[in-house]
N, C-alpha and C positions, 0 to 999 in steps of 0.2 A: 660880478667877475666877467672877464672876457672869455671868448670861446676856448682859448688855449688853457687859461687858468682853470676854467670849469672842468675841462677834460682831465687835466692833471689831478685836480681835487677828486674827481669821480674815480679815476683809476687808483689813486692812493687810498681812498676810503674803502674801496672794495678789496684790494689786494694786501694792504699793509697788515691786517690782522692775521693773515695766513703765511706771511713771509718766513717767520721763524720755523714753522713746521714744514713749509715747502723746502727750505734750505736743508733742514735736518733729514727729511725723507730722501731728498736728492743725494745727499752725502752718503746715506746708507746704500743706495743703489750704486753709487760710484765706488765705494769700498768693496762691495760684492763683485762688481765688474773686475776690479783689480785682483781680488782673491781667485776668481775664476780664471783670469788670464794667466796668472802665475801657477795655476794648478794646485792651489792651496785649499780650494773648496770646490767640490763638484756641483754644477748647476742642477744635477739630478738628486742631490742629497736633500734630506728633510730639513737640515739646518739652513741650507741656502734658500729653499722654498719658503720657509717661515719668515726668515729675515727679509726676503724679497717682497713678501706680502706686506710687510711693514713699510717698505720703501715705495712700493708701486701702488698700494691701495689709495693713498692720498691723492695721487694724480688721476687714478681711474675715477674716483668719486668726487673729483674736483667740482663738478657742477653743483653738488649738494652744498659743499662748503661755500662756494661763491654765491649760491642762492641765498644763503643766510646773510652773508655780508652785503650783497646787493640789496636785499630787502631792507636791511637795517639802514643802508645809505639812502634808499628811496622813501623811507618812512612808512613801510608797510609791515604787515604781520611777518615776522622772521620765519616762522614755521611754515607759512604758506610758501615762502621763497624756497625753503628746503624741500617741501613736497613737490614744488615745480621742478627743481633740479633732479629729484628722485624719479619723477615721471620720465625724464629723458634717459635715465639709466635702467628703467624697468626691464628685466630679462626678456620678457616676451617681445618688447619693442626692439631691443638690441638684436634679438634672434631674427627679426624680420629682415634686417640688413644683410643677413647671410643666406637668405632664402632665394626663391625664384623671382626674378625681376618681371614686373608687369609692363615695363616700358622704360624708355630712357629720355630724360629731359636734357636739351642742349647736347645731343649726341655728337661725338666727333670734335668737341671743343674741350678746352682746359677746365670748363665748368660743368662737364658731364655729370649728371646725377641720376641714379636709378630710382624708379618708382616701385615700391614693394607692396604697398597696400593703399586703401582708400578710406576716407572718412566722409560719410554721407555722400558717397559718389565722387568726392573730390580727391584727386591723386595726392598722395603724401610722399614728399621727397625726403629720403633719408641718406645721410652720408655713409660711406663705407665704414663699417664697424660701429655705427651708431654715434651717439653724442658723448661717449666716454672720453674723459680728459680734455673736453672742449671748454672754451672760455667765453667766446663772443655770444653764442646762443643763449646761455642762461642769464647773462647780464642784460641783454635786450629783452628777454622774456620777463625778467623781474621788473624792468622799467615799465613794460606794457601792463603787467599785472598790477603794479602800484596804481596806475591810472584807473584800471577797472575797479580795484578795491575802493578807492576814494569815491568813485561814482556810485557804487553800491551802498556805501555808508550813508550817502545823502538821501537815499530813497527807502532803505530797509529800516523798519522800526527798531528802536533800541532794545526792546525785549527779546528779539530773536537775532540780533546782529552777531552774537557770539559764534553761531554756527552757520547762519545763512550767508553772511558776507564771505567767509572762507570758501564755502561750498560754491557760491556763485562765481567767485574769483577764479577758482581752480577749474570749474566747469567751462568757463569761457577762455581762460588763459592757456590751458594745456592744449586744446585743439588749435587755438590760434598760433601757439608756438610751433606745433608740428606742421601746420599748413602754410604759415606765412613767415613768422619770425625766424624759425630754425633754418629754412631754406635760404632766406636772405642773408642770415649770419654765415651760413656755410659758403655762399657765393662770395661774401666779403673776405672770408678767411682764405678761400681759394685764390682770390685776386691778390691778396697780400703775399701768399706763397709764390704765385706766378711772378710778381714784380721782384720779389727777393731772389728767386732762382735765376731770373733773367739778368739781374745786376751781377749776381755771382758768376754767371756764365761769361759776362763781359770782363769782369775784373774781381777776383776774390778780395783784393785789397780794398777796393771801393765798397764792396759789400760788407766787409768787416768794419770799415769806418762808419 
C-alpha cells in the first residue's frame, strides 16, 4: 500500500474497535452537560459523579485501550501494549507533572515543556497533566515496543520467552517512551494544535472545513 493508504489502515485498525464505546461515553458526558446546564442535575451530586465517571474514565484511560489495539495491529503481545499504556497513567508519574519543575525545555515557545524528574541522569519531559487522554504517545510507543519485542524473540530461548520477552520489552520500551517517544509525540501534538489554532484565528470557516 501507499503511504496514505497505510496511514488510513493503521488509524482505522487502532481506533475502529473503540469507536462504539467512545461514542457511547461521549454521549453520556454530553447528556450530563445538558442536565447540569438546565439545572436538572447538580454536578456536585453523587448521581452526577458516578455517571460522569462512566463517561470520562474511558477517555482518561484511553492510552490503555489504545495500547491493546495498537499492539494487536503491530503484531505484538496485547497485554504488553496495555502495560505500556498503564505506565503512562501510573499515579506517581502523573503526580510528577504537578510537582516542582527542575527546568524548562524550549522555554518561551509554543512547545515549552517542563522537566520534573530524571532517569539515569537524563531529564524526563512530561506534558502538563501527564499522558492521560493522549493518543499519539501510546501509538508510537507500541510501534517501538513491537520492534523491540520481535528483536528479543530472536535471541531469547523458547523455554524462557514467556516472561523474559515481556520483561525485556517493557524494561526497554517504558524508559524509551518517557525519554524519547513521549516528548516527540507531545511536540507533534503541540504542533498540530498550534497549526489548528492559527488557522482558526485566521478563519473559523476554513478551520471548520
